C-alpha positions in Angstrom: -42.4 53.7 -9.0 -42.3 49.9 -8.9 -43.8 47.8 -6.1 -40.3 46.8 -4.9 -39.1 50.4 -5.0 -42.1 51.5 -3.0 -41.5 48.9 -0.3 -37.8 49.5 0.0 -38.1 53.3 0.0 -39.9 53.2 3.3 -37.2 51.1 5.0 -34.7 52.4 7.5 -31.3 53.5 6.3 -29.7 50.2 7.5 -32.2 48.0 5.5 -31.6 50.1 2.4 -28.0 48.9 2.2 -28.7 46.0 0.0 -25.1 46.0 -1.2 -24.5 43.9 1.8 -26.5 41.1 0.1 -24.0 41.1 -2.7 -21.4 39.8 -0.2 -23.4 36.5 0.0 -21.8 33.8 -2.2 -25.1 32.3 -3.2 -28.0 33.8 -5.1 -30.5 35.6 -2.9 -34.1 36.5 -3.8 -36.7 38.5 -1.9 -40.2 37.7 -3.1 -43.5 39.3 -2.1 -45.3 36.6 -0.2 -48.8 37.7 -1.3 -48.5 38.0 -5.1 -45.1 36.3 -5.8 -43.5 39.4 -7.3 -39.7 39.4 -7.2 -38.7 42.4 -5.0 -34.9 42.0 -5.0 -32.1 39.9 -6.5 -28.5 40.2 -5.4 -25.6 40.2 -7.8 -25.1 36.4 -7.6 -28.7 35.9 -8.6 -28.4 38.2 -11.5 -25.4 36.3 -12.7 -27.1 32.9 -12.1 -30.4 33.7 -14.0 -28.6 36.0 -16.5 -31.0 39.0 -16.1 -30.3 42.7 -15.6 -31.5 44.7 -12.6 -34.2 46.4 -14.7 -35.5 43.1 -16.0 -36.0 41.4 -12.6 -38.2 44.3 -11.4 -40.9 43.1 -13.8 -40.8 39.5 -12.8 -42.8 37.2 -10.6 -41.4 34.0 -8.9 -43.2 31.7 -11.4 -41.2 33.4 -14.2 -38.0 31.6 -13.0 -39.6 28.5 -11.6 -40.0 25.3 -13.7 -42.9 24.1 -11.6 -46.6 24.8 -11.2 -47.9 27.8 -9.3 -49.5 25.4 -6.9 -46.2 23.7 -6.1 -44.5 27.1 -5.7 -47.2 28.4 -3.4 -47.0 25.2 -1.4 -43.3 25.7 -0.8 -43.9 29.3 0.2 -46.5 28.2 2.8 -44.2 25.6 4.2 -41.5 28.2 4.6 -44.0 30.3 6.6 -44.9 27.4 8.9 -41.3 26.3 9.5 -40.0 29.0 11.8 -36.4 27.8 11.5 -36.6 27.9 7.7 -37.5 25.3 5.0 -35.1 23.7 2.5 -36.3 22.0 -0.7 -35.0 21.2 -4.2 -36.6 22.3 -7.5 -35.8 23.3 -11.0 -35.4 26.9 -12.1 -35.0 28.5 -15.6 -32.4 30.9 -16.8 -33.0 33.7 -19.3 -31.7 31.6 -22.2 -34.2 28.8 -21.3 -31.7 26.5 -19.6 -33.4 24.4 -16.9 -31.2 23.6 -13.9 -31.6 22.0 -10.5 -31.4 24.2 -7.4 -31.5 23.9 -3.6 -33.6 26.6 -2.0 -33.2 27.6 1.6 -36.3 29.6 2.3 -37.6 31.7 5.2 -40.7 33.8 5.8 -40.2 37.2 7.2 -41.8 40.7 7.4 -40.0 43.7 6.1 -41.6 47.0 7.3 -45.1 45.4 7.2 -44.6 43.6 3.9 -44.6 39.7 4.1 -41.6 38.4 2.3 -40.4 35.0 1.0 -36.6 35.1 1.3 -34.8 32.4 -0.7 -31.1 31.6 -0.9 -30.7 29.6 -4.1 -27.7 27.2 -4.7 -27.1 25.7 -8.1 -26.8 21.9 -7.8 -25.9 21.3 -11.4 -22.2 21.6 -10.9 -22.3 19.6 -7.7 -24.2 16.8 -9.4 -21.7 16.6 -12.2 -18.8 16.7 -9.8 -20.4 13.9 -7.7 -20.9 11.8 -10.8 -17.3 12.2 -11.8 -16.1 11.4 -8.3 -18.2 8.2 -8.4 -16.6 7.2 -11.7 -13.2 7.9 -10.2 -14.1 5.7 -7.2 -15.1 2.8 -9.6 -11.8 3.2 -11.5 -9.8 3.1 -8.3 -11.6 0.0 -7.2 -10.8 -1.7 -10.5 -7.1 -1.0 -9.9 -7.1 -3.4 -7.0 -5.7 -6.9 -7.7 -8.0 -9.9 -7.6 -7.6 -12.4 -4.8 -5.0 -15.1 -5.5 -5.0 -18.8 -4.6 -2.4 -21.5 -5.4 -0.8 -24.5 -3.8 1.4 -22.2 -1.6 -1.1 -19.6 -0.3 -4.5 -18.0 -0.4 -5.2 -14.3 -0.4 -8.4 -12.6 0.6 -8.9 -8.9 0.6 -11.5 -6.3 1.7 -11.8 -2.7 0.6 -14.3 0.1 1.5 -13.9 3.8 0.9 -15.3 6.2 3.5 -16.7 8.3 0.6 -16.7 7.6 -3.1 -12.9 7.6 -3.5 -10.4 6.3 -1.0 -7.1 7.3 0.5 -6.5 3.6 1.0 -5.1 1.2 -1.6 -3.2 -2.1 -1.7 -1.5 -4.2 -4.3 0.3 -7.5 -4.5 2.3 -9.3 -7.2 3.3 -12.9 -7.3 6.3 -14.0 -9.3 5.8 -17.7 -9.9 9.4 -18.4 -11.1 11.0 -17.0 -8.0 8.1 -17.9 -5.7 8.1 -14.4 -4.3 5.0 -12.5 -3.3 5.4 -8.8 -3.0 2.8 -6.5 -1.4 2.0 -3.0 -0.3 -0.6 -1.4 2.0 -1.3 2.3 1.5 -3.1 4.8 3.7 -2.9 8.4 2.5 -4.1 11.2 4.7 -7.6 12.3 3.7 -10.4 10.9 1.5 -10.2 13.4 -1.3 -9.6 13.0 -5.1 -6.1 14.3 -4.4 -5.6 11.5 -1.9 -6.8 8.9 -4.4 -4.3 10.2 -7.0 -1.5 10.0 -4.4 -2.4 6.3 -3.7 -2.1 5.7 -7.5 1.3 7.2 -7.6 2.5 5.1 -4.6 1.1 2.0 -6.3 3.1 2.9 -9.5 6.3 3.4 -7.5 5.7 0.1 -5.7 5.6 -1.8 -9.0 8.9 0.0 -10.0 10.5 -0.7 -6.6 10.0 -4.5 -6.7 12.1 -4.7 -9.8 15.1 -3.2 -8.0 17.6 -5.6 -6.6 17.8 -3.9 -3.2 16.5 -4.7 0.3 12.9 -4.1 1.2 13.8 -1.3 3.5 15.8 0.4 0.7 12.8 0.0 -1.6 10.6 1.9 1.0 13.3 4.6 1.3 13.4 4.9 -2.5 9.6 5.1 -2.8 9.6 7.8 -0.1 12.2 9.9 -1.9 10.4 9.6 -5.3 7.0 10.5 -3.8 8.2 13.6 -2.0 7.2 16.1 -4.8 3.6 14.8 -4.6 3.3 15.5 -0.9 3.4 19.1 0.0 1.9 21.3 2.7 2.0 18.7 5.5 0.5 15.8 3.6 1.8 12.3 4.3 1.1 8.6 3.7 1.3 5.4 5.7 2.9 2.5 3.8 3.7 -1.1 4.6 5.8 -3.2 2.3 6.0 -7.0 2.6 7.6 -9.8 0.7 7.0 -13.6 1.1 9.8 -15.9 0.0 8.2 -19.3 -0.4 11.5 -21.0 -1.1 12.9 -19.9 2.3 9.6 -19.6 4.1 10.5 -16.1 5.1 8.5 -12.9 5.4 10.4 -9.6 5.3 8.8 -6.3 5.8 9.3 -2.5 6.3 6.9 0.0 7.8 6.4 3.6 7.1 3.4 4.9 9.1 1.4 1.6 9.0 3.3 0.1 12.0 1.5 -3.1 12.7 0.3 -6.4 11.3 -1.3 -9.5 12.7 0.0 -13.1 12.7 -2.6 -15.8 13.3 -0.9 -18.8 14.9 -2.1 -22.0 16.5 -1.8 -20.3 19.9 -3.8 -17.3 18.8 -3.3 -13.9 17.2 -0.1 -11.9 17.6 0.1 -8.2 16.9 3.5 -7.3 15.5 4.5 -3.7 15.9 7.4 -2.2 13.9 8.7 1.4 13.7 8.8 3.7 10.7 8.0 7.3 9.8 5.2 8.2 7.4 6.2 8.8 3.8 6.2 12.3 2.5 7.8 14.0 5.5 11.6 13.4 5.4 13.2 12.9 2.0 16.2 11.1 3.5 14.4 8.9 6.0 16.0 5.5 6.7 13.7 2.6 7.4 14.1 -0.6 9.4 13.5 -4.1 8.1 12.0 -7.0 9.9 11.7 -10.7 9.2 9.7 -13.7 10.3 10.1 -17.4 9.5 6.6 -18.7 8.7 5.1 -22.2 8.7 2.2 -23.9 7.1 -1.2 -23.0 8.6 -0.2 -19.5 9.7 -2.0 -16.5 8.5 -1.0 -12.8 8.1 -3.3 -9.8 8.2 -2.2 -6.4 6.8 -4.7 -3.8 7.6 -5.1 0.0 7.3 -6.1 1.9 10.5 -9.8 2.1 9.5 -10.0 -1.7 9.8 -7.2 -2.5 12.3 -8.7 -0.5 15.0 -12.1 -2.3 14.7 -10.5 -5.8 14.6 -8.2 -5.6 17.6 -10.5 -4.0 20.1 -10.9 -6.6 21.5 -9.7 -9.5 19.3 -11.2 -12.9 19.9 -8.5 -15.5 20.3 -10.7 -18.1 18.7 -10.9 -16.2 15.4 -9.2 -17.9 12.4 -8.3 -16.7 8.9 -11.8 -17.3 7.5 -13.8 -15.9 10.4 -11.7 -12.7 10.5 -12.3 -12.3 6.7 -16.0 -12.6 7.3 -15.8 -10.2 10.3 -13.9 -7.7 8.2 -16.6 -7.8 5.5 -19.2 -7.3 8.1 -17.4 -4.3 9.6 -17.0 -2.5 6.3 -20.5 -3.2 5.2 -22.0 -2.0 8.5 -21.5 1.7 7.6 -20.0 2.3 11.0 -16.4 2.9 9.8 -15.4 6.5 10.1 -12.4 6.0 7.8 -11.4 4.2 4.7 -10.9 0.6 5.4 -8.7 -2.0 3.6 -7.1 -5.3 4.4 -5.2 -8.1 2.8 -5.1 -11.5 4.5 -2.6 -14.3 3.4 -3.0 -17.9 4.5 0.0 -20.1 4.2 -1.0 -23.6 2.9 
């Protein structure tokens, strides 16, 4: 009879039901605290380490650990002293020799008089690769943003900060020098996931298609909404704000769909403009309103997603100008205090 069989044979009928441990979605190991012998592996552990039930009964903890016996013993002792459990990362070895990184949630306990080191093991290899891929996706998303523009008619300054690696926020603007038209879009998709980032890219693509259409800005927003519907299922939606500056007529026209505000900086101080409009992705046949404003030299316009707007306007100093708000916005997004994606585009009329 093996050591583990001897220990478990003396347990009560409830403790013998180790099939319950196979319901755990992570690998579980029970190790003799005194000599390091592996007493039990659940099914997830057998799959992770690629051993059979018969093989593991002959193993000790150091057979699967890619660390010294001193380090392994130190972690076991720490688990004993931490009554609430002890979590650490290390490297383990599979049957085929593959070394992989794991997170071990360990706890010391006594089973029918036998001191046991109980370890829930989570494979971090997949998480690490996924995190690396998401970081790359975030860098690609950032590179999709247009560079700030500056000419004799206007200056553009922008800020952008994902809450995580990828963002549900995006913006874009296009200036047509021949017609002296500046088109822009602010996007705020629900969530911070990779799916949200893909949805922002789709909206950016549709924006570039829409500005080529000879229709009103409100009809462009309605067209984008209709086209994006197949990509928003299960209650998902997006806030969008379209704007167009005509520098021949000195006129700003805009349409809102979920991002229902922007800020005008005038000589008298800031003015928050609110405009109605339902989020995109909810009603395929939604009709949107259109607003307009006649601008003059020296005025500025701030188009912000919620993550930044809520921090700027509460309260908003009337002495702030275009440049000081730009610096304030950068300070906010670099502070680490934002609980949401944060993006903004500021346009100064020269």
